[in-house]
C-alpha positions as CSV (number, residue, x, y, z in Angstrom):
1,X,0.0,0.0,0.0
2,X,2.9,2.3,0.8
3,X,4.5,1.7,-2.6
4,X,1.3,2.5,-4.4
5,X,1.0,5.8,-2.6
6,X,4.6,6.6,-3.4
7,X,4.0,5.8,-7.0
8,X,1.0,8.1,-7.2
9,X,3.1,11.0,-5.8
10,X,6.0,10.4,-8.3
11,X,4.0,10.2,-11.5
12,X,2.3,13.7,-11.3
13,X,5.8,15.2,-10.5
14,X,7.4,13.5,-13.5
15,X,4.6,14.8,-15.8
16,X,5.0,18.3,-14.5
17,X,8.8,18.1,-15.0
18,X,8.4,16.9,-18.7
19,X,5.8,19.7,-19.4
20,X,8.3,22.3,-18.1
21,X,11.1,21.0,-20.3
22,X,8.7,21.0,-23.4
23,X,7.6,24.6,-22.7
24,X,11.2,25.9,-22.3
25,X,12.2,24.1,-25.6
26,X,9.4,25.9,-27.5
27,X,10.4,29.3,-26.0
28,X,14.1,28.9,-26.9
29,X,13.5,27.4,-30.4
30,X,13.2,30.8,-32.2
31,X,16.4,32.0,-30.4
32,X,18.6,29.2,-31.9
33,X,20.5,30.2,-35.1
34,X,19.6,28.5,-38.3
35,X,22.6,26.7,-39.6
36,X,23.5,27.0,-43.3
37,X,23.1,23.3,-43.8
38,X,19.5,23.2,-42.4
39,X,18.2,26.4,-44.2
40,X,16.7,26.9,-47.6
41,X,19.8,28.6,-48.9
42,X,23.5,29.2,-48.0
43,X,26.5,31.2,-49.1
44,X,29.0,29.2,-51.1
45,X,31.9,31.5,-50.1
46,X,32.6,32.6,-53.7
47,X,32.2,36.3,-54.7
48,X,33.0,38.3,-57.8
49,X,33.5,42.1,-58.0
50,X,33.9,44.8,-60.6
51,X,33.9,48.6,-60.8
52,X,31.0,50.1,-62.8
53,X,31.4,53.4,-64.7
54,X,27.8,54.5,-65.4
55,X,28.6,57.8,-67.1
56,X,31.7,56.9,-69.1
57,X,34.0,59.4,-67.3
58,X,36.6,56.7,-66.4
59,X,35.6,56.7,-62.7
60,X,33.8,53.9,-61.0
61,X,30.4,55.1,-59.8
62,X,29.8,51.8,-57.9
63,X,31.7,48.7,-56.8
64,X,29.4,45.8,-57.6
65,X,29.9,42.7,-55.5
66,X,28.4,39.4,-56.8
67,X,27.6,37.0,-54.0
68,X,27.1,33.3,-54.9
69,X,24.1,31.7,-53.1
70,X,23.3,28.0,-53.1
71,X,19.4,27.8,-53.1
72,X,17.7,24.5,-52.1
73,X,14.2,26.0,-51.9
74,X,13.1,28.8,-54.3
75,X,12.0,32.0,-52.5
76,X,12.8,35.6,-51.7
77,X,16.2,36.1,-50.1
78,X,18.2,39.1,-48.9
79,X,21.9,39.6,-49.3
80,X,23.7,42.4,-47.3
81,X,27.2,43.6,-48.0
82,X,28.4,45.6,-44.9
83,X,31.7,47.5,-45.1
84,X,35.0,47.2,-46.9
85,X,38.5,46.7,-45.5
86,X,41.9,47.7,-46.8
87,X,45.1,45.6,-46.4
88,X,45.6,47.1,-43.0
89,X,42.0,46.3,-41.9
90,X,41.0,50.0,-42.0
91,X,37.2,50.2,-42.6
92,X,35.2,51.8,-45.3
93,X,31.7,52.5,-43.8
94,X,29.7,51.6,-46.9
95,X,27.0,49.0,-47.2
96,X,24.0,48.0,-49.3
97,X,21.6,45.1,-49.7
98,X,19.6,43.3,-52.4
99,X,16.3,41.4,-51.8
100,X,15.3,39.2,-54.8
101,X,13.5,36.0,-55.7
102,X,15.9,33.1,-56.4
103,X,15.2,29.8,-58.1
104,X,16.7,26.6,-56.8
105,X,20.4,26.1,-57.6
106,X,23.5,28.2,-57.5
107,X,22.6,31.9,-58.1
108,X,24.6,35.2,-58.0
109,X,23.1,38.2,-56.2
110,X,24.7,41.6,-57.0
111,X,25.0,44.3,-54.4
112,X,26.2,47.8,-55.5
113,X,28.4,49.9,-53.2
114,X,28.7,53.6,-53.6
115,X,31.9,54.7,-55.4
116,X,32.1,58.3,-54.1
117,X,31.7,57.0,-50.5
118,X,34.7,54.8,-51.1
119,X,36.7,57.7,-52.6
120,X,35.8,60.0,-49.6
121,X,37.0,57.4,-47.1
122,X,40.5,57.3,-48.8
123,X,40.7,53.6,-48.0
124,X,41.7,51.3,-50.9
125,X,39.3,48.3,-50.7
126,X,40.8,44.8,-50.5
127,X,38.3,42.8,-48.6
128,X,34.5,42.7,-47.9
129,X,34.0,43.1,-44.1
130,X,30.7,41.1,-43.8
131,X,28.2,39.4,-46.0
132,X,24.8,38.2,-44.5
133,X,22.2,36.0,-46.2
134,X,18.7,36.1,-44.6
135,X,15.1,35.0,-45.4
136,X,12.0,36.7,-43.8
137,X,14.1,38.3,-41.1
138,X,15.9,35.0,-40.2
139,X,19.7,34.9,-40.8
140,X,20.6,31.8,-42.8
141,X,24.4,32.3,-43.3
142,X,27.2,34.8,-43.1
143,X,30.8,35.4,-44.2
144,X,33.5,37.8,-43.0
145,X,36.8,39.3,-44.3
146,X,36.2,38.0,-47.8
147,X,39.0,39.0,-50.3
148,X,38.0,41.0,-53.4
149,X,38.9,39.3,-56.7
150,X,40.3,42.5,-58.4
151,X,42.8,45.1,-57.2
152,X,41.7,48.7,-56.9
153,X,43.2,52.1,-56.5
154,X,41.6,55.1,-54.7
155,X,41.8,57.0,-58.0
156,X,39.4,54.4,-59.5
157,X,36.6,55.9,-57.5
158,X,37.2,59.7,-57.8
159,X,39.2,62.4,-59.5
160,X,42.4,62.9,-57.7
161,X,43.4,66.6,-57.2
162,X,46.9,65.8,-58.6
163,X,48.8,62.9,-60.1
164,X,52.3,62.1,-61.4
165,X,52.5,61.9,-65.2
166,X,55.5,59.6,-65.2
167,X,57.9,62.1,-66.8
168,X,61.0,63.4,-65.0
169,X,64.0,65.5,-65.8
170,X,67.5,65.7,-64.1
171,X,70.5,67.9,-64.1
172,X,73.7,68.3,-62.0
173,X,73.9,71.7,-60.3
174,X,77.3,73.2,-59.5
175,X,76.7,76.2,-57.1
176,X,80.4,77.1,-56.5
177,X,81.9,76.7,-60.0
178,X,84.4,74.0,-59.0
179,X,83.2,71.6,-61.7
180,X,81.6,69.3,-59.2
181,X,77.8,69.0,-58.7
182,X,76.6,70.2,-55.3
183,X,73.1,68.8,-56.1
184,X,71.4,66.3,-58.4
185,X,68.2,68.2,-59.3
186,X,65.2,66.1,-60.3
187,X,62.2,67.7,-62.0
188,X,59.0,65.8,-61.4
189,X,56.0,66.4,-63.7
190,X,52.6,66.7,-61.9
191,X,49.1,67.0,-63.5
192,X,47.1,69.2,-61.1
193,X,43.3,69.3,-61.3
194,X,42.8,71.2,-58.1
195,X,45.2,73.9,-57.1
196,X,46.7,73.5,-53.6
197,X,49.9,72.6,-51.7
198,X,51.5,69.3,-52.6
199,X,54.7,67.5,-51.6
200,X,57.1,65.4,-53.8
201,X,59.2,62.8,-51.9
202,X,62.1,61.1,-53.6
203,X,63.0,57.9,-51.9
204,X,66.5,56.6,-52.7
205,X,68.9,56.2,-55.6
206,X,70.6,53.1,-56.9
207,X,73.3,52.2,-59.5
208,X,73.5,49.5,-62.1
209,X,74.8,47.1,-59.4
210,X,71.9,47.8,-57.1
211,X,74.0,49.6,-54.6
212,X,71.6,51.9,-52.8
213,X,71.8,55.5,-51.5
214,X,68.9,55.5,-49.0
215,X,67.1,58.5,-47.5
216,X,64.8,61.0,-49.0
217,X,64.6,64.5,-50.5
218,X,61.4,66.4,-50.4
219,X,59.8,69.6,-51.8
220,X,56.5,71.0,-50.6
221,X,55.0,73.8,-52.7
222,X,51.8,75.4,-53.9
223,X,50.7,74.3,-57.4
224,X,48.2,75.8,-59.8
225,X,46.0,73.8,-62.1
226,X,47.6,72.2,-65.1
227,X,50.9,70.4,-65.8
228,X,53.5,71.6,-63.3
229,X,57.1,70.6,-62.6
230,X,58.4,70.3,-59.0
231,X,62.1,70.4,-58.5
232,X,63.8,68.3,-55.8
233,X,67.5,68.5,-54.9
234,X,69.5,65.5,-53.8
235,X,72.7,66.3,-51.9
236,X,75.7,65.7,-54.1
237,X,78.1,65.0,-51.2
238,X,75.8,62.2,-50.1
239,X,76.0,60.6,-53.5
240,X,79.8,60.9,-53.5
241,X,80.1,59.5,-50.0
242,X,77.9,56.5,-50.8
243,X,80.1,55.8,-53.9
244,X,76.8,55.2,-55.9
245,X,76.8,56.2,-59.5
246,X,73.1,56.9,-59.8
247,X,71.1,55.4,-62.7
248,X,67.6,54.9,-61.1
249,X,65.2,56.6,-58.7
250,X,63.8,54.1,-56.3
251,X,60.5,55.9,-55.6
252,X,58.6,59.1,-56.2
253,X,55.6,59.8,-54.0
254,X,53.1,62.6,-54.3
255,X,51.2,63.8,-51.2
256,X,48.5,66.3,-50.5
257,X,48.2,68.7,-47.6
258,X,46.7,65.9,-45.4
259,X,49.7,63.7,-46.1
260,X,47.6,61.4,-48.2
261,X,49.4,59.5,-51.0
262,X,47.9,60.6,-54.3
263,X,50.3,59.0,-56.7
264,X,53.5,57.0,-56.8
265,X,56.1,55.7,-59.2
266,X,58.8,53.1,-58.8
267,X,62.2,52.4,-60.4
268,X,62.3,55.4,-62.7
269,X,65.4,55.6,-64.9
270,X,67.3,58.8,-64.9
271,X,67.6,60.4,-68.4
272,X,71.2,61.4,-67.8
273,X,74.2,59.2,-66.9
274,X,76.4,60.1,-63.9
275,X,79.3,58.8,-61.9
276,X,79.7,59.5,-58.2
277,X,82.9,61.3,-58.9
278,X,80.9,64.0,-60.7
279,X,79.6,65.2,-57.3
280,X,80.9,67.4,-54.5
281,X,83.2,66.0,-51.9
282,X,81.7,66.0,-48.4
283,X,82.7,68.9,-46.1
284,X,83.6,67.8,-42.6
285,X,82.8,70.5,-40.0
286,X,82.8,69.7,-36.3
287,X,82.4,71.8,-33.2
288,X,84.4,71.0,-30.1
289,X,81.8,71.7,-27.5
290,X,83.9,70.9,-24.5
291,X,87.4,69.7,-23.6
292,X,88.4,68.4,-20.2
293,X,92.2,68.1,-20.0
294,X,94.5,66.9,-17.1
295,X,98.3,67.4,-17.2
296,X,99.9,65.3,-14.5
297,X,103.5,65.7,-13.5
298,X,104.4,62.4,-11.9
299,X,107.1,61.6,-9.4
300,X,108.9,59.2,-11.7
301,X,109.7,62.1,-14.1
302,X,107.0,61.6,-16.7
303,X,104.1,63.8,-17.9
304,X,100.7,62.1,-18.4
305,X,98.0,63.9,-20.3
306,X,94.3,62.9,-20.5
307,X,91.7,64.6,-22.7
308,X,88.0,64.2,-22.9
309,X,86.4,65.7,-26.1
310,X,82.7,66.4,-26.5
311,X,82.3,66.9,-30.2
312,X,79.2,68.0,-32.2
313,X,79.1,67.2,-35.9
314,X,77.6,70.3,-37.8
315,X,78.6,69.2,-41.2
316,X,78.3,66.0,-43.3
317,X,78.2,62.6,-41.6
318,X,81.6,61.4,-40.4
319,X,83.3,58.1,-40.0
320,X,86.8,59.5,-39.1
321,X,88.0,62.4,-37.0
322,X,91.3,64.2,-37.0
323,X,92.8,65.5,-33.7
324,X,96.0,67.2,-33.0
325,X,98.6,66.2,-30.3
326,X,101.8,67.7,-29.0
327,X,105.2,67.1,-30.5
328,X,106.9,64.0,-29.0
329,X,103.7,62.4,-27.5
330,X,103.8,58.6,-27.1
331,X,101.9,55.7,-25.6
332,X,98.5,56.7,-27.0
333,X,95.3,55.3,-25.7
334,X,92.1,56.3,-27.5
335,X,88.6,55.1,-26.7
336,X,85.0,56.1,-26.7
337,X,82.3,55.2,-24.1
338,X,82.3,51.6,-25.4
339,X,86.0,50.8,-25.7
340,X,89.2,51.2,-27.6
341,X,89.2,52.8,-31.1
342,X,91.6,52.4,-34.0
343,X,94.0,55.3,-34.8
344,X,96.9,56.3,-37.0
345,X,99.3,59.1,-36.3
346,X,101.4,61.3,-38.5
347,X,102.8,64.9,-38.4
348,X,101.3,65.5,-34.9
349,X,97.8,64.6,-36.2
350,X,95.8,61.6,-35.2
351,X,93.2,60.0,-37.4
352,X,90.5,58.3,-35.3
353,X,88.2,55.7,-36.8
354,X,84.9,56.2,-35.1
355,X,82.9,53.2,-33.9
356,X,79.8,54.3,-35.7
357,X,78.8,57.0,-38.2
358,X,78.1,60.3,-36.5
359,X,75.4,62.1,-38.5
360,X,74.8,65.9,-38.8
361,X,73.9,67.5,-35.4
362,X,74.8,64.4,-33.5
363,X,77.5,64.4,-30.7
364,X,80.2,61.9,-29.6
365,X,82.7,61.8,-26.8
366,X,86.3,60.7,-27.3
367,X,89.0,60.1,-24.6
368,X,92.6,60.5,-25.7
369,X,95.5,59.8,-23.3
370,X,99.3,59.9,-23.9
371,X,102.7,60.6,-22.3
372,X,105.1,63.5,-23.0
373,X,108.8,63.6,-22.6
374,X,109.8,65.4,-19.4
375,X,112.9,67.1,-20.8
376,X,110.9,68.8,-23.6
377,X,108.6,70.6,-21.2
378,X,110.1,70.9,-17.8
379,X,113.3,72.8,-16.8
380,X,115.1,72.8,-13.5
381,X,117.3,75.4,-11.7
382,X,119.0,75.4,-8.4
383,X,118.0,71.9,-7.7
384,X,114.5,72.8,-6.4
385,X,113.1,75.4,-8.9
386,X,111.1,73.9,-11.7
387,X,109.2,75.4,-14.7
388,X,106.6,73.7,-16.8
389,X,106.2,75.2,-20.3
390,X,103.3,73.8,-22.3
391,X,100.1,74.8,-24.1
392,X,96.6,74.4,-22.8
393,X,95.5,73.1,-26.2
394,X,97.1,72.6,-29.7
395,X,96.4,71.9,-33.3
396,X,92.7,72.7,-33.7
397,X,90.8,74.6,-36.4
398,X,87.4,75.4,-34.8
399,X,86.1,77.2,-31.7
400,X,86.2,75.3,-28.4
401,X,83.1,76.1,-26.4
402,X,84.6,75.3,-23.0
403,X,88.2,74.3,-22.2
404,X,89.0,73.2,-18.6
405,X,92.6,72.3,-17.8
406,X,93.8,70.7,-14.5
407,X,97.6,70.8,-13.9
408,X,98.6,68.4,-11.1
409,X,102.0,68.9,-9.6
410,X,104.2,66.1,-8.1
411,X,103.4,65.1,-4.6
412,X,105.2,67.5,-2.2
413,X,105.6,70.3,-4.8
414,X,104.8,73.9,-3.9
415,X,103.1,76.2,-6.5
416,X,104.9,79.5,-7.0
417,X,103.5,81.3,-10.0
418,X,102.1,81.0,-13.5
419,X,101.7,83.2,-16.6
420,X,97.9,82.9,-16.1
421,X,96.1,82.9,-12.7
422,X,94.4,79.5,-11.9
423,X,90.9,79.5,-10.7
424,X,91.7,76.9,-8.1
425,X,94.9,75.8,-6.3
426,X,93.7,73.4,-3.7
427,X,93.7,70.0,-5.6
428,X,96.0,71.1,-8.4
429,X,95.8,74.1,-10.6
430,X,92.6,74.6,-12.6
431,X,92.3,76.9,-15.6
432,X,89.0,77.6,-17.5
433,X,88.4,79.2,-20.8
434,X,85.4,79.9,-23.0
435,X,84.9,80.3,-26.8
436,X,88.6,79.5,-27.5
437,X,89.6,80.4,-31.0
438,X,92.5,78.8,-33.0
439,X,94.3,82.2,-33.1
440,X,94.3,82.5,-29.2
441,X,97.7,82.1,-27.5
442,X,97.3,79.1,-25.2
443,X,101.0,78.7,-24.2
444,X,101.7,79.0,-20.5
445,X,104.5,78.5,-17.8
446,X,104.0,77.3,-14.3
447,X,106.8,77.7,-11.7
448,X,107.0,75.5,-8.6
449,X,109.4,74.3,-6.0
450,X,110.1,70.6,-5.6
451,X,112.7,68.8,-3.5
452,X,114.1,66.0,-5.6
453,X,115.1,64.3,-2.3
454,X,111.4,64.2,-1.4
455,X,110.5,62.6,-4.7
456,X,113.3,60.0,-4.6
457,X,112.7,59.0,-1.0
458,X,108.9,59.4,-0.8
459,X,108.3,55.7,-1.7
460,X,111.2,54.6,0.5
461,X,109.7,56.5,3.5
462,X,106.4,54.6,3.0
463,X,108.2,51.3,2.6
464,X,110.1,52.0,5.8
465,X,107.0,52.7,7.7
466,X,105.4,49.5,6.4
467,X,108.5,47.5,7.3
468,X,108.6,49.0,10.8
469,X,104.9,48.2,11.5
470,X,105.5,44.6,10.2
471,X,108.5,44.2,12.5
472,X,106.6,45.3,15.5
473,X,103.7,43.0,14.6
474,X,106.1,40.0,14.2
475,X,107.9,40.8,17.4
476,X,104.7,40.5,19.5
477,X,102.9,37.9,17.4
478,X,105.8,35.6,16.5
479,X,107.0,34.4,13.2
480,X,104.4,32.5,11.2
481,X,105.1,28.8,10.5
482,X,103.8,29.1,6.9
483,X,102.8,31.8,4.5
484,X,99.3,31.4,3.0
485,X,98.3,33.2,-0.1
486,X,94.7,34.6,0.2
487,X,92.5,34.1,-2.8
488,X,89.4,36.1,-3.6
489,X,86.3,34.2,-4.5
490,X,84.3,35.7,-7.3
491,X,80.5,35.7,-6.4
492,X,78.7,33.5,-8.9
493,X,76.1,36.3,-9.3
494,X,78.9,38.6,-10.7
495,X,80.0,36.0,-13.2
496,X,76.4,35.3,-14.2
497,X,75.8,39.1,-14.6
498,X,79.0,39.4,-16.8
499,X,77.9,36.5,-19.1
500,X,74.3,37.9,-19.4
501,X,75.6,41.4,-20.0
502,X,78.1,40.2,-22.7
503,X,75.3,38.2,-24.4
504,X,73.1,41.3,-24.3
505,X,76.0,43.3,-25.8
506,X,76.4,40.8,-28.7
507,X,72.6,40.9,-29.3
508,X,72.6,44.7,-29.5
509,X,75.6,44.7,-31.9
510,X,73.8,42.2,-34.1
511,X,70.7,44.4,-34.1
512,X,72.8,47.4,-35.1
513,X,74.4,45.5,-37.9
514,X,71.0,44.4,-39.2
515,X,69.8,48.0,-38.9
516,X,72.8,49.2,-40.9
517,X,72.1,46.6,-43.6
518,X,68.4,47.6,-43.8
519,X,69.5,51.3,-44.3
520,X,72.0,50.3,-47.0
521,X,69.3,48.4,-48.9
522,X,66.8,51.3,-48.5
523,X,64.4,49.3,-46.4
524,X,64.1,51.8,-43.6
525,X,63.8,55.6,-43.7
526,X,66.9,57.5,-42.5
527,X,64.9,59.4,-39.8
528,X,63.6,56.1,-38.3
529,X,67.1,54.6,-38.6
530,X,68.7,57.5,-36.7
531,X,66.1,57.3,-33.8
532,X,66.5,53.5,-33.5
533,X,70.3,53.7,-33.8
534,X,70.5,56.3,-31.1
535,X,68.5,54.1,-28.8
536,X,70.6,51.1,-29.5
537,X,73.9,53.1,-29.0
538,X,72.6,54.3,-25.7
539,X,71.8,50.7,-24.6
540,X,75.2,49.5,-25.8
541,X,77.0,52.2,-23.9
542,X,75.2,51.3,-20.7
543,X,75.9,47.6,-21.1
544,X,79.6,48.3,-21.9
545,X,80.0,50.4,-18.7
546,X,78.5,47.6,-16.7
547,X,80.9,45.1,-18.3
548,X,83.9,47.2,-17.5
549,X,82.9,47.3,-13.8
550,X,82.2,43.6,-13.7
551,X,85.4,42.8,-15.6
552,X,87.5,44.8,-13.1
553,X,85.9,42.9,-10.2
554,X,86.5,39.5,-11.8
555,X,90.2,40.4,-12.6
556,X,90.9,40.8,-8.9
557,X,89.9,37.2,-8.2
558,X,93.3,36.0,-9.4
559,X,95.5,35.4,-12.5
560,X,93.2,32.8,-13.9
561,X,90.3,35.2,-14.2
562,X,92.5,38.2,-15.2
563,X,93.8,36.1,-18.0
564,X,90.2,35.3,-19.2
565,X,89.4,39.0,-19.2
566,X,92.5,39.8,-21.2
567,X,91.6,37.1,-23.8
568,X,88.2,38.7,-24.2
569,X,89.7,42.2,-24.6
570,X,92.2,41.0,-27.2
571,X,89.6,39.1,-29.1
572,X,87.2,42.0,-29.1
573,X,89.9,44.4,-30.4
574,X,90.7,41.8,-33.2
575,X,87.0,41.4,-33.9
576,X,86.3,45.2,-34.2
577,X,89.4,45.7,-36.3
578,X,88.4,42.9,-38.8
579,X,84.9,44.3,-39.1
580,X,86.3,47.8,-39.8
581,X,88.8,46.4,-42.4
582,X,85.9,44.5,-44.1
583,X,83.8,47.7,-44.4
584,X,86.8,49.6,-45.8
585,X,87.6,47.0,-48.4
586,X,83.9,46.8,-49.5
587,X,84.0,50.6,-50.0
588,X,87.3,50.4,-52.0
589,X,85.8,47.6,-54.1
590,X,82.8,49.7,-55.0
591,X,85.1,52.5,-56.0
592,X,87.0,50.1,-58.3
593,X,90.3,50.3,-56.2
594,X,90.4,46.6,-55.5
595,X,90.2,43.7,-58.1
596,X,87.5,41.1,-57.7
597,X,90.0,38.4,-56.9
598,X,91.8,40.4,-54.2
599,X,88.4,41.5,-52.9
600,X,87.3,37.9,-52.4
601,X,90.6,36.9,-50.7
602,X,90.5,39.9,-48.3
603,X,86.9,39.1,-47.4
604,X,87.8,35.5,-46.7
605,X,90.7,36.6,-44.5
606,X,88.6,39.1,-42.5
607,X,85.8,36.6,-42.1
608,X,88.3,34.1,-40.7
609,X,89.6,36.7,-38.2
610,X,86.0,37.5,-37.1
611,X,85.2,33.8,-36.6
612,X,88.4,33.2,-34.7
613,X,87.7,36.1,-32.4
614,X,84.1,35.0,-31.8
615,X,85.3,31.4,-31.0
616,X,87.8,32.8,-28.4
617,X,85.1,34.9,-26.8
618,X,82.6,32.0,-26.8
619,X,85.3,29.7,-25.3
620,X,86.0,32.1,-22.4
621,X,82.3,32.6,-21.7
622,X,81.9,28.8,-21.7
623,X,84.7,28.4,-19.1
624,X,83.1,31.1,-16.9
625,X,79.8,29.1,-16.9
626,X,81.5,26.0,-15.6
C-alpha cells in the first residue's frame, strides 16, 4: 500500500517536469541560429566584384559585389554587404543590400556599393568586411573578411586633385663653379586638377649594381591647375660618400596637404648618366663643445695627459675624425664610451676611426691619453726650482666652447706662480676658458718648487713605515710557520651578470648590424634609422660600462680570471678591427680600387679573423659558466 501511494506521488511530479522542459524548448527554439546546412539557402563562399562606370568618365560610380548563393528552396532572399577593408583592416563605412527572388540552384546576387563614398574614405578596398544572407528576417548564413577578386586604387573611385605623369628630368647643379655637382636636381611632372599645396618625396637612388643611396629628399610647394614641374634637390656630397653612380630613382611619392598619398612611381630611370665622382666631396665640420684636460707631473719624471672631447658634428656625416697632439707624444690610448678605437698618427695629427657613423647635429665623446717627454717641457734650476712650459691646447681649427685644464704637480711640490692665474689651487691648478679660437695664444708657464730628495725617497719612506709596522707585529705575534696566499672568491652572481651582459652586448651589436644593412638596402627611412640607432647606441654604452665594472671585479679574483678578461679584450679588439677592415675593403671595391680576386681573398681573411675572435670569446664565456 505504501509503494502504491509513493508511485501516485512520483507520476504527477514527473509529468510536470516533462511539461516544463517541453515549454522551455518551445520558447528557446526561435532564439537558436539557423545553420547554413539546415536552411533553404546558403553562401558558397565565392564572390566576384567589378567597378562600374555608369557615365563613361573613367571613374567607377559603384563597386558591384556578386555574392554566390546555393538555393535549395526557391524563394525571396536578402543579401547584405556591410563594409570594406583595406590591407591594414581600415574600414570603409559603406553598405547595401539586395532582396530578390531566387530559383533553386546556385545563383549570384549583385550588391552595389557607392563609389564616391569609397573615394571620400580614402581607403583602398581589398576585402569585404561582412556578407549576410537572410530570409524573412531570419539569418541563414554569413561570411566575414572575404577578399575581393580584383585590385583597386583610390583613384578608380574619384578624380584625384593631382597625379604624377611619369615624366622626370634631371641635371647636375654646380653652385660654386668647382666643376663638381653640389646637387642632383630632379624635375617631377605633376598633373594638377585642383590647385593646392603638394609634396614630392624622392626615396633613394641606386646604381647599375643595385648599390643603394637610401634616404629621401622632399619639396612641398603650392601648385596651380595644369601640368606643373616640381624640382627636388639631392645632396651631391651624399652621392659621392655613398660611392653610388646613380642610374635609377627608387620611388617618387606625391602627397596632398593631409599627407595622403595621391600617386607614386617606382624604379624610374634617370635620363642622364652620372658617376659618383661628378659630385661634390663632403665637407667635414665639427664643433668642439667641451674639452676636459688633465696634465699630471708624476714623481717618476713623466708627464701624463688625459683629454675628454665632447664633439658635435655640424657638417656632413663622419666616420673618421682628425685630432692634434703635442710634439713627442707617445703611448697613445684612444677610446669612446664603449671601448678602444683604432687610430693612426702622422705629423702631430691623429686620425681616429669612429665606432659608428656620426650624422649631422649628433654628438660623440672621445678620450685621448698619452705621455710626454719630461725634458721637452720641464726645466730645472738650483735643484729645487722647476718650470713647466706647455700649451693648454694645440692643433685645432674650430672654436672650443669650454676648455678646462687641470695641472697636477708632483706630490710635495709647492706652486709658486704662472703666466695665467688659476681659478683653483687646492687640488691642483685649474684653468678655465670659454669660446677659445685657433688664433688664441694658449701657451703657459708654471713655476713650482720641488725637493728632488722628497721625490726620490717618498716611496722609500712609506716602505720604511710599512716595514717598521710589520716588524713590531712579528715581534709580538711571533713568526708564522707558513705563508698562505689569500684568494678572492668571485661571487657567482657577478660571473652570471657578466655573461648575461656580454650576451646582451652581442645581441645589441647584431641588431645594429641588421639596422645598418636595412639602411644600406633602403628598407628603412633614414629618420627612423637614426632614432633606432641612437636608442641602441645608448643601450650599448650602458651595457659596456657595466661590463667594465664587472670585468674589473672579476680580474681581482686572481691570475686565472685576469687572463680570461685579457683574452676577451684582445679578441674584441681583433673582432672590431676585422669588421672595420671589411667595411673599408667593401667601399674600396665599390670605387674600383680593388680587383675582384683580391676583394674575395680579403673578405675571406677578414671573415676568418672574425670567426676566430668569436670562437675565443665563446670559449671564455663557456669556461666562466663552468
